[in-house]
C-alpha positions in Angstrom: 44.0 -0.9 41.0 42.3 -4.4 40.9 41.0 -3.8 44.0 39.2 -0.8 43.4 37.7 -2.2 40.3 36.5 -5.2 42.1 35.3 -3.0 44.9 33.2 -1.1 42.5 31.7 -4.1 40.7 30.3 -5.6 44.2 28.9 -2.5 45.1 27.3 -1.9 41.9 26.0 -5.6 42.1 24.3 -5.2 45.4 22.6 -1.8 44.6 20.9 -3.6 41.2 19.8 -6.6 43.0 16.8 -5.4 44.6 13.7 -7.8 45.0 11.3 -5.0 44.5 7.9 -5.9 42.4 7.9 -3.5 39.6 4.3 -2.8 37.8 3.7 -1.7 34.2 1.1 -0.4 32.1 -0.7 -2.1 29.2 -2.6 1.0 27.6 -5.0 0.4 25.0 -5.7 2.3 21.8 -8.8 2.3 19.3 -6.0 1.9 16.3 -7.1 3.1 12.8 -10.5 1.6 10.9 -9.1 0.9 7.5 -11.4 2.7 5.5 -11.5 5.9 3.1 -13.3 8.6 5.0 -13.7 9.1 9.2 -15.3 6.4 11.2 -15.7 6.5 14.9 -14.4 4.0 17.0 -16.6 3.9 20.3 -15.7 3.0 24.0 -13.0 3.2 26.2 -10.6 1.2 28.0 -8.4 2.3 30.9 -4.8 1.0 31.2 -4.3 -2.1 32.7 -2.0 -2.5 35.7 0.3 -5.9 35.5 3.2 -7.1 37.5 6.7 -7.0 35.1 7.7 -10.1 33.8 4.6 -12.1 35.3 1.9 -13.9 32.7 -1.2 -11.7 32.9 -4.5 -11.7 30.8 -5.1 -8.5 28.7 -8.5 -7.2 29.8 -11.6 -7.8 27.2 -12.0 -5.3 24.2 -14.3 -2.7 24.8 -13.9 -0.9 22.0 -16.4 -1.1 19.0 -16.7 0.4 15.4 -19.7 0.3 13.2 -19.2 -2.0 10.0 -16.1 -3.6 11.5 -15.0 -6.5 13.7 -12.1 -6.4 16.2 -9.4 -9.0 15.6 -6.9 -8.3 17.9 -4.2 -6.4 18.8 -1.1 -5.1 17.1 1.9 -3.4 19.0 2.7 -0.9 16.3 0.2 1.9 15.5 -1.4 1.3 11.9 -0.4 -2.2 11.7 -2.4 -5.0 10.3 -0.7 -7.9 12.1 -2.4 -9.1 15.1 0.1 -9.9 17.7 -2.3 -10.5 20.4 -5.9 -11.9 20.5 -8.5 -10.8 22.8 -7.8 -11.4 26.7 -4.5 -12.6 25.3 -1.9 -13.8 28.2 1.2 -11.4 28.2 4.3 -10.5 29.8 5.4 -7.2 30.3 8.9 -6.6 30.3 10.8 -3.2 30.1 8.2 -0.3 30.5 4.9 -0.1 29.5 3.1 -2.0 26.7 1.3 0.5 24.1 -1.3 -1.8 22.2 -3.4 -0.7 18.9 -6.9 -2.4 17.8 -6.8 -4.4 14.7 -10.2 -4.0 12.8 -11.6 -6.3 9.5 -14.3 -5.0 7.5 -17.6 -6.9 7.6 -19.5 -7.4 4.3 -23.1 -8.0 4.2 -24.6 -9.9 1.6 -26.4 -6.2 0.5 -22.8 -4.6 0.8 -21.4 -7.7 -1.7 -24.6 -7.5 -4.1 -24.5 -3.3 -4.1 -20.8 -3.5 -5.5 -21.2 -6.1 -7.8 -24.0 -4.3 -9.8 -22.0 -1.1 -10.1 -20.0 -0.6 -13.6 -16.6 0.6 -13.6 -15.1 2.8 -16.0 
C-alpha cells in the first residue's frame, strides 16, 4: 500500500512542476465618484497583461472625473483605501487583479466660499 501512495505522489509532483510562463490581467475600473448624484468618469483603460509572479509597473491612469482628483487604486469596489498609487509596481499571483479608481473631491476657493455663505436650519 505504501508503494502505491508514493508512486502517486511522485506522478503528481511531476505533473505540477511545469515551467510554463503564466500571464495574468490587471483590469482597471473607473470606480465610484463619492458624491450625491451622478457624475460621469471619462476615459478608457484596456486591461494590462503581466507575467505572474514578476514585478510590473501599472499603466498610467487614463480616467478623469470633473471636480475630482484621482488618488490611486483600490482592490475592492467602493473602497476609499488606496492600495496602489498610479504607476505603482505590482506582483500579480493567482488570478487576474481587478483595480478600482479612488477619487477625492477638489474644492476650489469659490466652492468653499459658497458653502460657507449658505444658511442651514
